[in-house]
PALOLUM-51170 format. One record per atom (N, C-alpha, C): x negated, y negated, z; residue number from 1; residue in three letters; atom name. Coordinates in nm, 3 decimals, always signed. Example, Ala and Ser with C-alpha at 12.3 -4.5 7.8 and 13.67 -1.06 7.14 Angstrom:
2
       c1       c2       c3    n  res  atom
   -1.319   +0.569   +0.780    1  ALA     N
   -1.230   +0.450   +0.780    1  ALA    CA
   -1.320   +0.330   +0.780    1  ALA     C
   -1.285   +0.225   +0.708    2  SER     N
   -1.367   +0.106   +0.714    2  SER    CA
   -1.290   -0.003   +0.787    2  SER     C
//
This chain:
172
       c1       c2       c3    n  res  atom
   +1.149   +1.651   -3.876    1  MET     N
   +1.047   +1.694   -3.782    1  MET    CA
   +0.922   +1.608   -3.801    1  MET     C
   +0.867   +1.558   -3.690    2  SER     N
   +0.751   +1.469   -3.701    2  SER    CA
   +0.622   +1.549   -3.719    2  SER     C
   +0.527   +1.485   -3.784    3  GLU     N
   +0.396   +1.546   -3.803    3  GLU    CA
   +0.316   +1.534   -3.675    3  GLU     C
   +0.206   +1.608   -3.668    4  GLY     N
   +0.119   +1.601   -3.552    4  GLY    CA
   +0.038   +1.473   -3.551    4  GLY     C
   -0.038   +1.452   -3.446    5  PRO     N
   -0.121   +1.331   -3.436    5  PRO    CA
   -0.224   +1.324   -3.549    5  PRO     C
   -0.252   +1.199   -3.593    6  LYS     N
   -0.353   +1.176   -3.696    6  LYS    CA
   -0.470   +1.100   -3.634    6  LYS     C
   -0.591   +1.143   -3.662    7  VAL     N
   -0.710   +1.075   -3.612    7  VAL    CA
   -0.720   +0.938   -3.679    7  VAL     C
   -0.732   +0.831   -3.597    8  ILE     N
   -0.746   +0.696   -3.652    8  ILE    CA
   -0.880   +0.633   -3.613    8  ILE     C
   -0.950   +0.696   -3.519    9  PHE     N
   -1.081   +0.645   -3.478    9  PHE    CA
   -1.160   +0.763   -3.424    9  PHE     C
   -1.284   +0.775   -3.468   10  GLU     N
   -1.372   +0.881   -3.417   10  GLU    CA
   -1.516   +0.832   -3.427   10  GLU     C
   -1.582   +0.831   -3.312   11  GLU     N
   -1.720   +0.782   -3.310   11  GLU    CA
   -1.791   +0.839   -3.187   11  GLU     C
   -1.922   +0.846   -3.195   12  THR     N
   -2.004   +0.885   -3.081   12  THR    CA
   -2.065   +0.758   -3.023   12  THR     C
   -2.040   +0.735   -2.894   13  LEU     N
   -2.082   +0.612   -2.828   13  LEU    CA
   -2.175   +0.642   -2.711   13  LEU     C
   -2.221   +0.534   -2.649   14  LEU     N
   -2.304   +0.544   -2.529   14  LEU    CA
   -2.212   +0.571   -2.410   14  LEU     C
   -2.239   +0.675   -2.333   15  CYS     N
   -2.155   +0.710   -2.217   15  CYS    CA
   -2.171   +0.604   -2.109   15  CYS     C
   -2.058   +0.556   -2.052   16  PRO     N
   -2.068   +0.454   -1.947   16  PRO    CA
   -2.122   +0.510   -1.815   16  PRO     C
   -2.127   +0.642   -1.801   17  VAL     N
   -2.175   +0.703   -1.677   17  VAL    CA
   -2.321   +0.743   -1.686   17  VAL     C
   -2.355   +0.829   -1.784   18  CYS     N
   -2.493   +0.882   -1.792   18  CYS    CA
   -2.581   +0.807   -1.892   18  CYS     C
   -2.523   +0.714   -1.966   19  LYS     N
   -2.594   +0.630   -2.064   19  LYS    CA
   -2.651   +0.707   -2.182   19  LYS     C
   -2.607   +0.831   -2.202   20  SER     N
   -2.649   +0.912   -2.315   20  SER    CA
   -2.557   +0.884   -2.433   20  SER     C
   -2.607   +0.892   -2.555   21  LYS     N
   -2.523   +0.869   -2.672   21  LYS    CA
   -2.454   +1.000   -2.712   21  LYS     C
   -2.375   +1.052   -2.617   22  THR     N
   -2.303   +1.177   -2.638   22  THR    CA
   -2.155   +1.162   -2.599   22  THR     C
   -2.105   +1.040   -2.600   23  PHE     N
   -1.967   +1.010   -2.560   23  PHE    CA
   -1.880   +1.011   -2.685   23  PHE     C
   -1.806   +1.120   -2.705   24  LYS     N
   -1.721   +1.138   -2.823   24  LYS    CA
   -1.588   +1.066   -2.800   24  LYS     C
   -1.563   +0.965   -2.880   25  ALA     N
   -1.440   +0.887   -2.868   25  ALA    CA
   -1.350   +0.920   -2.986   25  ALA     C
   -1.231   +0.972   -2.956   26  ILE     N
   -1.135   +1.006   -3.060   26  ILE    CA
   -1.000   +0.946   -3.022   26  ILE     C
   -0.943   +0.866   -3.111   27  ASP     N
   -0.808   +0.811   -3.093   27  ASP    CA
   -0.718   +0.870   -3.201   27  ASP     C
   -0.597   +0.904   -3.160   28  TYR     N
   -0.498   +0.960   -3.250   28  TYR    CA
   -0.377   +0.868   -3.255   28  TYR     C
   -0.311   +0.862   -3.369   29  LEU     N
   -0.183   +0.794   -3.382   29  LEU    CA
   -0.077   +0.903   -3.389   29  LEU     C
   +0.021   +0.893   -3.297   30  TYR     N
   +0.124   +0.996   -3.287   30  TYR    CA
   +0.261   +0.929   -3.287   30  TYR     C
   +0.346   +0.971   -3.379   31  ASP     N
   +0.480   +0.915   -3.391   31  ASP    CA
   +0.577   +1.005   -3.315   31  ASP     C
   +0.632   +0.952   -3.204   32  THR     N
   +0.723   +1.031   -3.119   32  THR    CA
   +0.866   +0.984   -3.140   32  THR     C
   +0.964   +1.073   -3.121   33  PRO     N
   +1.102   +1.032   -3.140   33  PRO    CA
   +1.152   +0.935   -3.032   33  PRO     C
   +1.101   +0.946   -2.910   34  HIS     N
   +1.152   +0.863   -2.800   34  HIS    CA
   +1.075   +0.733   -2.779   34  HIS     C
   +0.944   +0.737   -2.794   35  ALA     N
   +0.862   +0.621   -2.762   35  ALA    CA
   +0.804   +0.552   -2.884   35  ALA     C
   +0.833   +0.600   -3.003   36  GLY     N
   +0.776   +0.540   -3.123   36  GLY    CA
   +0.631   +0.581   -3.141   36  GLY     C
   +0.554   +0.497   -3.206   37  LYS     N
   +0.414   +0.529   -3.233   37  LYS    CA
   +0.328   +0.501   -3.110   37  LYS     C
   +0.244   +0.599   -3.076   38  LEU     N
   +0.155   +0.588   -2.961   38  LEU    CA
   +0.012   +0.614   -3.006   38  LEU     C
   -0.082   +0.551   -2.936   39  ILE     N
   -0.223   +0.582   -2.956   39  ILE    CA
   -0.266   +0.670   -2.839   39  ILE     C
   -0.310   +0.791   -2.872   40  LEU     N
   -0.357   +0.886   -2.772   40  LEU    CA
   -0.510   +0.884   -2.777   40  LEU     C
   -0.573   +0.848   -2.665   41  SER     N
   -0.718   +0.844   -2.659   41  SER    CA
   -0.769   +0.963   -2.580   41  SER     C
   -0.865   +1.033   -2.636   42  ASN     N
   -0.929   +1.145   -2.568   42  ASN    CA
   -1.079   +1.129   -2.589   42  ASN     C
   -1.144   +1.072   -2.489   43  TRP     N
   -1.286   +1.045   -2.497   43  TRP    CA
   -1.357   +1.130   -2.393   43  TRP     C
   -1.470   +1.189   -2.429   44  TYR     N
   -1.542   +1.274   -2.334   44  TYR    CA
   -1.692   +1.274   -2.365   44  TYR     C
   -1.770   +1.293   -2.259   45  CYS     N
   -1.916   +1.297   -2.274   45  CYS    CA
   -1.960   +1.443   -2.277   45  CYS     C
   -2.030   +1.478   -2.382   46  GLU     N
   -2.081   +1.615   -2.396   46  GLU    CA
   -2.199   +1.640   -2.302   46  GLU     C
   -2.258   +1.534   -2.248   47  ASN     N
   -2.374   +1.548   -2.159   47  ASN    CA
   -2.332   +1.564   -2.012   47  ASN     C
   -2.255   +1.468   -1.960   48  CYS     N
   -2.223   +1.470   -1.815   48  CYS    CA
   -2.081   +1.514   -1.784   48  CYS     C
   -1.996   +1.526   -1.887   49  GLY     N
   -1.860   +1.573   -1.865   49  GLY    CA
   -1.759   +1.465   -1.832   49  GLY     C
   -1.802   +1.339   -1.825   50  TYR     N
   -1.708   +1.230   -1.798   50  TYR    CA
   -1.598   +1.228   -1.904   50  TYR     C
   -1.474   +1.205   -1.860   51  ARG     N
   -1.359   +1.202   -1.952   51  ARG    CA
   -1.278   +1.074   -1.932   51  ARG     C
   -1.221   +1.028   -2.040   52  PHE     N
   -1.126   +0.918   -2.037   52  PHE    CA
   -1.011   +0.956   -2.128   52  PHE     C
   -0.890   +0.955   -2.072   53  ARG     N
   -0.770   +0.984   -2.151   53  ARG    CA
   -0.671   +0.872   -2.127   53  ARG     C
   -0.599   +0.837   -2.233   54  ASP     N
   -0.502   +0.729   -2.218   54  ASP    CA
   -0.396   +0.741   -2.326   54  ASP     C
   -0.281   +0.682   -2.297   55  ILE     N
   -0.171   +0.672   -2.394   55  ILE    CA
   -0.129   +0.527   -2.395   55  ILE     C
   -0.135   +0.465   -2.511   56  LYS     N
   -0.096   +0.324   -2.524   56  LYS    CA
   +0.001   +0.310   -2.641   56  LYS     C
   +0.089   +0.212   -2.634   57  PRO     N
   +0.183   +0.192   -2.744   57  PRO    CA
   +0.113   +0.132   -2.866   57  PRO     C
   +0.159   +0.171   -2.982   58  TYR     N
   +0.113   +0.112   -3.106   58  TYR    CA
   +0.206   -0.002   -3.146   58  TYR     C
   +0.330   +0.007   -3.096   59  GLU     N
   +0.430   -0.094   -3.126   59  GLU    CA
   +0.526   -0.104   -3.008   59  GLU     C
   +0.594   -0.215   -2.995   60  GLY     N
   +0.688   -0.235   -2.886   60  GLY    CA
   +0.832   -0.217   -2.932   60  GLY     C
   +0.920   -0.207   -2.833   61  ARG     N
   +1.064   -0.197   -2.858   61  ARG    CA
   +1.135   -0.295   -2.766   61  ARG     C
   +1.266   -0.285   -2.758   62  GLU     N
   +1.343   -0.374   -2.670   62  GLU    CA
   +1.318   -0.338   -2.524   62  GLU     C
   +1.299   -0.438   -2.438   63  PRO     N
   +1.280   -0.411   -2.294   63  PRO    CA
   +1.399   -0.333   -2.238   63  PRO     C
   +1.371   -0.236   -2.150   64  LYS     N
   +1.480   -0.156   -2.096   64  LYS    CA
   +1.453   -0.109   -1.954   64  LYS     C
   +1.563   -0.074   -1.887   65  VAL     N
   +1.561   -0.015   -1.753   65  VAL    CA
   +1.620   +0.124   -1.767   65  VAL     C
   +1.549   +0.225   -1.716   66  ILE     N
   +1.598   +0.363   -1.719   66  ILE    CA
   +1.612   +0.409   -1.575   66  ILE     C
   +1.727   +0.466   -1.543   67  GLU     N
   +1.751   +0.516   -1.408   67  GLU    CA
   +1.797   +0.660   -1.414   67  GLU     C
   +1.753   +0.738   -1.315   68  MET     N
   +1.802   +0.875   -1.303   68  MET    CA
   +1.810   +0.910   -1.155   68  MET     C
   +1.921   +0.967   -1.117   69  ARG     N
   +1.943   +1.016   -0.982   69  ARG    CA
   +1.891   +1.159   -0.976   69  ARG     C
   +1.795   +1.184   -0.887   70  ILE     N
   +1.735   +1.316   -0.872   70  ILE    CA
   +1.807   +1.384   -0.756   70  ILE     C
   +1.879   +1.493   -0.788   71  GLU     N
   +1.965   +1.555   -0.688   71  GLU    CA
   +1.928   +1.700   -0.656   71  GLU     C
   +1.840   +1.760   -0.735   72  ASN     N
   +1.806   +1.900   -0.710   72  ASN    CA
   +1.669   +1.933   -0.770   72  ASN     C
   +1.623   +2.056   -0.746   73  GLU     N
   +1.492   +2.097   -0.794   73  GLU    CA
   +1.484   +2.097   -0.947   73  GLU     C
   +1.594   +2.128   -1.014   74  ASN     N
   +1.596   +2.128   -1.159   74  ASN    CA
   +1.568   +1.988   -1.214   74  ASN     C
   +1.625   +1.886   -1.148   75  ASP     N
   +1.600   +1.747   -1.191   75  ASP    CA
   +1.450   +1.712   -1.181   75  ASP     C
   +1.380   +1.771   -1.085   76  LEU     N
   +1.237   +1.744   -1.067   76  LEU    CA
   +1.153   +1.791   -1.186   76  LEU     C
   +1.207   +1.884   -1.265   77  ARG     N
   +1.134   +1.937   -1.381   77  ARG    CA
   +1.161   +1.856   -1.508   77  ARG     C
   +1.236   +1.748   -1.497   78  THR     N
   +1.268   +1.663   -1.611   78  THR    CA
   +1.141   +1.595   -1.663   78  THR     C
   +1.125   +1.592   -1.795   79  ILE     N
   +1.010   +1.527   -1.858   79  ILE    CA
   +1.029   +1.376   -1.859   79  ILE     C
   +0.920   +1.306   -1.829   80  ILE     N
   +0.922   +1.160   -1.825   80  ILE    CA
   +0.796   +1.108   -1.894   80  ILE     C
   +0.813   +0.999   -1.969   81  TYR     N
   +0.697   +0.925   -2.020   81  TYR    CA
   +0.703   +0.787   -1.955   81  TYR     C
   +0.600   +0.755   -1.879   82  ARG     N
   +0.588   +0.623   -1.818   82  ARG    CA
   +0.480   +0.549   -1.896   82  ARG     C
   +0.520   +0.445   -1.968   83  SER     N
   +0.421   +0.369   -2.044   83  SER    CA
   +0.334   +0.289   -1.947   83  SER     C
   +0.221   +0.245   -1.995   84  ALA     N
   +0.128   +0.167   -1.911   84  ALA    CA
   +0.189   +0.034   -1.867   84  ALA     C
   +0.302   -0.004   -1.926   85  PHE     N
   +0.363   -0.133   -1.898   85  PHE    CA
   +0.489   -0.122   -1.812   85  PHE     C
   +0.518   -0.001   -1.762   86  ALA     N
   +0.642   +0.022   -1.688   86  ALA    CA
   +0.621   +0.014   -1.537   86  ALA     C
   +0.716   -0.050   -1.472   87  LYS     N
   +0.721   -0.056   -1.326   87  LYS    CA
   +0.803   +0.064   -1.279   87  LYS     C
   +0.757   +0.131   -1.174   88  ILE     N
   +0.830   +0.244   -1.115   88  ILE    CA
   +0.884   +0.201   -0.980   88  ILE     C
   +1.012   +0.228   -0.957   89  THR     N
   +1.074   +0.200   -0.828   89  THR    CA
   +1.152   +0.324   -0.784   89  THR     C
   +1.134   +0.362   -0.656   90  ILE     N
   +1.214   +0.467   -0.594   90  ILE    CA
   +1.263   +0.407   -0.462   90  ILE     C
   +1.379   +0.341   -0.464   91  PRO     N
   +1.426   +0.267   -0.346   91  PRO    CA
   +1.434   +0.350   -0.219   91  PRO     C
   +1.484   +0.473   -0.229   92  GLU     N
   +1.501   +0.557   -0.111   92  GLU    CA
   +1.370   +0.593   -0.042   92  GLU     C
   +1.260   +0.588   -0.116   93  LEU     N
   +1.129   +0.621   -0.061   93  LEU    CA
   +1.045   +0.496   -0.034   93  LEU     C
   +1.103   +0.379   -0.064   94  GLY     N
   +1.030   +0.253   -0.043   94  GLY    CA
   +0.912   +0.237   -0.138   94  GLY     C
   +0.921   +0.295   -0.257   95  ILE     N
   +0.810   +0.292   -0.353   95  ILE    CA
   +0.840   +0.192   -0.464   95  ILE     C
   +0.741   +0.106   -0.490   96  GLU     N
   +0.748   +0.011   -0.600   96  GLU    CA
   +0.606   -0.003   -0.654   96  GLU     C
   +0.585   +0.041   -0.778   97  ILE     N
   +0.452   +0.038   -0.838   97  ILE    CA
   +0.458   -0.048   -0.964   97  ILE     C
   +0.387   -0.159   -0.958   98  GLU     N
   +0.380   -0.253   -1.071   98  GLU    CA
   +0.272   -0.205   -1.169   98  GLU     C
   +0.293   -0.227   -1.298   99  PRO     N
   +0.186   -0.197   -1.393   99  PRO    CA
   +0.071   -0.296   -1.372   99  PRO     C
   -0.049   -0.249   -1.391  100  ALA     N
   -0.167   -0.335   -1.375  100  ALA    CA
   -0.248   -0.330   -1.503  100  ALA     C
   -0.348   -0.415   -1.511  101  GLY     N
   -0.431   -0.425   -1.631  101  GLY    CA
   -0.491   -0.293   -1.675  101  GLY     C
   -0.529   -0.209   -1.581  102  MET     N
   -0.592   -0.081   -1.614  102  MET    CA
   -0.495   +0.037   -1.603  102  MET     C
   -0.365   +0.008   -1.594  103  SER     N
   -0.266   +0.116   -1.586  103  SER    CA
   -0.273   +0.202   -1.711  103  SER     C
   -0.250   +0.330   -1.692  104  GLN     N
   -0.246   +0.422   -1.804  104  GLN    CA
   -0.107   +0.481   -1.815  104  GLN     C
   -0.064   +0.505   -1.936  105  GLY     N
   +0.061   +0.575   -1.957  105  GLY    CA
   +0.039   +0.723   -1.935  105  GLY     C
   +0.147   +0.795   -1.903  106  TYR     N
   +0.135   +0.939   -1.887  106  TYR    CA
   +0.268   +1.008   -1.914  106  TYR     C
   +0.256   +1.133   -1.954  107  ILE     N
   +0.370   +1.221   -1.971  107  ILE    CA
   +0.361   +1.324   -1.861  107  ILE     C
   +0.471   +1.344   -1.791  108  SER     N
   +0.471   +1.436   -1.678  108  SER    CA
   +0.614   +1.482   -1.652  108  SER     C
   +0.632   +1.551   -1.542  109  THR     N
   +0.766   +1.579   -1.490  109  THR    CA
   +0.790   +1.479   -1.378  109  THR     C
   +0.913   +1.472   -1.330  110  ILE     N
   +0.941   +1.382   -1.218  110  ILE    CA
   +0.864   +1.428   -1.095  110  ILE     C
   +0.854   +1.558   -1.074  111  GLU     N
   +0.773   +1.610   -0.963  111  GLU    CA
   +0.627   +1.566   -0.980  111  GLU     C
   +0.578   +1.572   -1.103  112  GLY     N
   +0.441   +1.529   -1.131  112  GLY    CA
   +0.419   +1.381   -1.103  112  GLY     C
   +0.521   +1.299   -1.131  113  VAL     N
   +0.513   +1.156   -1.100  113  VAL    CA
   +0.497   +1.137   -0.950  113  VAL     C
   +0.573   +1.214   -0.871  114  LEU     N
   +0.560   +1.206   -0.724  114  LEU    CA
   +0.420   +1.248   -0.679  114  LEU     C
   +0.364   +1.350   -0.743  115  GLU     N
   +0.227   +1.393   -0.711  115  GLU    CA
   +0.128   +1.281   -0.741  115  GLU     C
   +0.144   +1.217   -0.857  116  ILE     N
   +0.056   +1.106   -0.895  116  ILE    CA
   +0.068   +0.993   -0.792  116  ILE     C
   +0.190   +0.961   -0.753  117  ILE     N
   +0.212   +0.856   -0.655  117  ILE    CA
   +0.144   +0.892   -0.523  117  ILE     C
   +0.161   +1.015   -0.479  118  LEU     N
   +0.099   +1.060   -0.354  118  LEU    CA
   -0.054   +1.051   -0.362  118  LEU     C
   -0.111   +1.092   -0.476  119  ASP     N
   -0.256   +1.082   -0.495  119  ASP    CA
   -0.304   +0.938   -0.492  119  ASP     C
   -0.229   +0.848   -0.557  120  LYS     N
   -0.274   +0.709   -0.570  120  LYS    CA
   -0.249   +0.626   -0.446  120  LYS     C
   -0.137   +0.649   -0.377  121  VAL     N
   -0.104   +0.564   -0.261  121  VAL    CA
   -0.121   +0.636   -0.128  121  VAL     C
   -0.169   +0.759   -0.133  122  GLY     N
   -0.184   +0.836   -0.011  122  GLY    CA
   -0.259   +0.764   +0.100  122  GLY     C
   -0.363   +0.691   +0.066  123  ASP     N
   -0.443   +0.619   +0.166  123  ASP    CA
   -0.369   +0.499   +0.224  123  ASP     C
   -0.269   +0.449   +0.151  124  PHE     N
   -0.195   +0.331   +0.195  124  PHE    CA
   -0.060   +0.368   +0.257  124  PHE     C
   -0.037   +0.496   +0.268  125  CYS     N
   +0.093   +0.548   +0.311  125  CYS    CA
   +0.077   +0.614   +0.448  125  CYS     C
   +0.164   +0.580   +0.543  126  ASP     N
   +0.157   +0.647   +0.673  126  ASP    CA
   +0.214   +0.788   +0.662  126  ASP     C
   +0.206   +0.865   +0.769  127  LYS     N
   +0.251   +1.005   +0.769  127  LYS    CA
   +0.399   +1.017   +0.733  127  LYS     C
   +0.481   +0.923   +0.782  128  GLU     N
   +0.625   +0.928   +0.754  128  GLU    CA
   +0.650   +0.910   +0.605  128  GLU     C
   +0.582   +0.814   +0.545  129  CYS     N
   +0.595   +0.788   +0.401  129  CYS    CA
   +0.548   +0.911   +0.321  129  CYS     C
   +0.433   +0.965   +0.358  130  GLU     N
   +0.378   +1.083   +0.290  130  GLU    CA
   +0.474   +1.202   +0.302  130  GLU     C
   +0.532   +1.220   +0.419  131  ASN     N
   +0.626   +1.330   +0.443  131  ASN    CA
   +0.751   +1.314   +0.356  131  ASN     C
   +0.802   +1.191   +0.343  132  LYS     N
   +0.920   +1.165   +0.259  132  LYS    CA
   +0.892   +1.202   +0.114  132  LYS     C
   +0.774   +1.165   +0.064  133  ILE     N
   +0.738   +1.196   -0.074  133  ILE    CA
   +0.729   +1.348   -0.092  133  ILE     C
   +0.668   +1.416   +0.003  134  ARG     N
   +0.657   +1.564   -0.005  134  ARG    CA
   +0.795   +1.630   -0.003  134  ARG     C
   +0.885   +1.582   +0.083  135  LEU     N
   +1.022   +1.636   +0.088  135  LEU    CA
   +1.094   +1.612   -0.044  135  LEU     C
   +1.073   +1.496   -0.104  136  ALA     N
   +1.133   +1.465   -0.235  136  ALA    CA
   +1.077   +1.561   -0.341  136  ALA     C
   +0.947   +1.591   -0.336  137  MET     N
   +0.884   +1.683   -0.431  137  MET    CA
   +0.941   +1.824   -0.418  137  MET     C
   +0.990   +1.858   -0.300  138  GLU     N
   +1.049   +1.991   -0.276  138  GLU    CA
   +1.199   +1.992   -0.304  138  GLU     C
   +1.255   +1.880   -0.345  139  GLY     N
   +1.397   +1.872   -0.375  139  GLY    CA
   +1.485   +1.859   -0.252  139  GLY     C
   +1.426   +1.822   -0.138  140  LYS     N
   +1.501   +1.815   -0.012  140  LYS    CA
   +1.554   +1.675   +0.017  140  LYS     C
   +1.513   +1.577   -0.063  141  ILE     N
   +1.564   +1.440   -0.051  141  ILE    CA
   +1.614   +1.397   -0.188  141  ILE     C
   +1.736   +1.347   -0.194  142  LYS     N
   +1.789   +1.291   -0.318  142  LYS    CA
   +1.738   +1.148   -0.332  142  LYS     C
   +1.705   +1.110   -0.455  143  PHE     N
   +1.653   +0.975   -0.476  143  PHE    CA
   +1.681   +0.929   -0.619  143  PHE     C
   +1.661   +0.800   -0.641  144  THR     N
   +1.680   +0.740   -0.773  144  THR    CA
   +1.545   +0.694   -0.825  144  THR     C
   +1.510   +0.736   -0.945  145  LEU     N
   +1.387   +0.692   -1.011  145  LEU    CA
   +1.427   +0.584   -1.111  145  LEU     C
   +1.360   +0.468   -1.101  146  VAL     N
   +1.389   +0.356   -1.191  146  VAL    CA
   +1.260   +0.318   -1.264  146  VAL     C
   +1.269   +0.309   -1.396  147  LEU     N
   +1.158   +0.261   -1.479  147  LEU    CA
   +1.202   +0.131   -1.544  147  LEU     C
   +1.126   +0.024   -1.524  148  GLU     N
   +1.150   -0.103   -1.593  148  GLU    CA
   +1.035   -0.124   -1.689  148  GLU     C
   +1.064   -0.119   -1.818  149  ASP     N
   +0.958   -0.124   -1.919  149  ASP    CA
   +0.981   -0.242   -2.013  149  ASP     C
   +0.895   -0.343   -2.003  150  GLU     N
   +0.907   -0.463   -2.086  150  GLU    CA
   +0.887   -0.435   -2.234  150  GLU     C
   +0.813   -0.328   -2.268  151  LEU     N
   +0.794   -0.294   -2.408  151  LEU    CA
   +0.891   -0.187   -2.455  151  LEU     C
   +0.974   -0.135   -2.364  152  GLY     N
   +1.079   -0.040   -2.400  152  GLY    CA
   +1.030   +0.095   -2.449  152  GLY     C
   +0.912   +0.137   -2.406  153  LEU     N
   +0.853   +0.260   -2.459  153  LEU    CA
   +0.878   +0.383   -2.370  153  LEU     C
   +0.900   +0.363   -2.242  154  SER     N
   +0.917   +0.475   -2.150  154  SER    CA
   +1.046   +0.550   -2.177  154  SER     C
   +1.051   +0.676   -2.134  155  PHE     N
   +1.176   +0.752   -2.143  155  PHE    CA
   +1.181   +0.859   -2.035  155  PHE     C
   +1.302   +0.899   -2.003  156  ILE     N
   +1.328   +1.015   -1.917  156  ILE    CA
   +1.414   +1.108   -2.002  156  ILE     C
   +1.367   +1.228   -2.027  157  LYS     N
   +1.433   +1.320   -2.119  157  LYS    CA
   +1.541   +1.399   -2.045  157  LYS     C
   +1.653   +1.332   -2.021  158  SER     N
   +1.765   +1.394   -1.952  158  SER    CA
   +1.894   +1.321   -1.988  158  SER     C
   +2.002   +1.397   -1.999  159  GLU     N
   +2.133   +1.335   -2.023  159  GLU    CA
   +2.180   +1.258   -1.900  159  GLU     C
   +2.122   +1.289   -1.783  160  LYS     N
   +2.159   +1.218   -1.659  160  LYS    CA
   +2.099   +1.078   -1.653  160  LYS     C
   +1.997   +1.052   -1.733  161  ALA     N
   +1.931   +0.921   -1.731  161  ALA    CA
   +2.018   +0.817   -1.800  161  ALA     C
   +2.027   +0.698   -1.739  162  THR     N
   +2.099   +0.588   -1.801  162  THR    CA
   +1.999   +0.483   -1.846  162  THR     C
   +2.030   +0.421   -1.958  163  VAL     N
   +1.941   +0.319   -2.015  163  VAL    CA
   +2.020   +0.190   -2.031  163  VAL     C
   +1.962   +0.079   -1.980  164  LYS     N
   +2.024   -0.053   -1.992  164  LYS    CA
   +1.917   -0.151   -2.041  164  LYS     C
   +1.959   -0.261   -2.102  165  PRO     N
   +1.861   -0.364   -2.139  165  PRO    CA
   +1.796   -0.423   -2.015  165  PRO     C
   +1.669   -0.452   -2.023  166  LEU     N
   +1.597   -0.521   -1.916  166  LEU    CA
   +1.604   -0.669   -1.948  166  LEU     C
   +1.662   -0.746   -1.858  167  ILE     N
   +1.672   -0.889   -1.877  167  ILE    CA
   +1.548   -0.954   -1.817  167  ILE     C
   +1.467   -1.014   -1.902  168  LEU     N
   +1.345   -1.079   -1.857  168  LEU    CA
   +1.376   -1.224   -1.820  168  LEU     C
   +1.321   -1.269   -1.709  169  THR     N
   +1.337   -1.407   -1.668  169  THR    CA
   +1.206   -1.481   -1.691  169  THR     C
   +1.208   -1.611   -1.677  170  ASN     N
   +1.086   -1.690   -1.695  170  ASN    CA
   +0.976   -1.653   -1.598  170  ASN     C
   +1.013   -1.601   -1.480  171  SER     N
   +0.912   -1.565   -1.380  171  SER    CA
   +0.849   -1.430   -1.408  171  SER     C
   +0.905   -1.350   -1.502  172  ASP     N
   +0.852   -1.217   -1.532  172  ASP    CA
   +0.727   -1.225   -1.614  172  ASP     C
//
């Protein structure tokens, strides 16, 4: 059984929003069975309430592709960790999200991932696209969720998920 997170950094800094020296920055090192060691950041301003949360890898693993076919509402409740370095693809919904410099890792359910996608791409998505995502969130559309993670940290906690090596090319 793994131990809980250990504090590895704790300091009071200048808040980037209100400029008050009340920004409590705490980083934890957490050893997980699926993703290895992670740095969990929980930073918050006691003055203005601004928060910053993030999950970053402490170490890398072998690049991998994880796929899961979502066929019912129960599948939507599956736990997923998407590292900040993972690309998400849902071919049936026309969704492809590349990791970016400011990408954050997150732990959620597959339904939660769809909510995040809807929140982030809602302005760039027409009504038909938005409707497809909502139907998928309700379990009315079957789809395949694909995670391509160059650092091999992401996981989908289900026996239905398949894991294969990610073959990196020179253009990657």
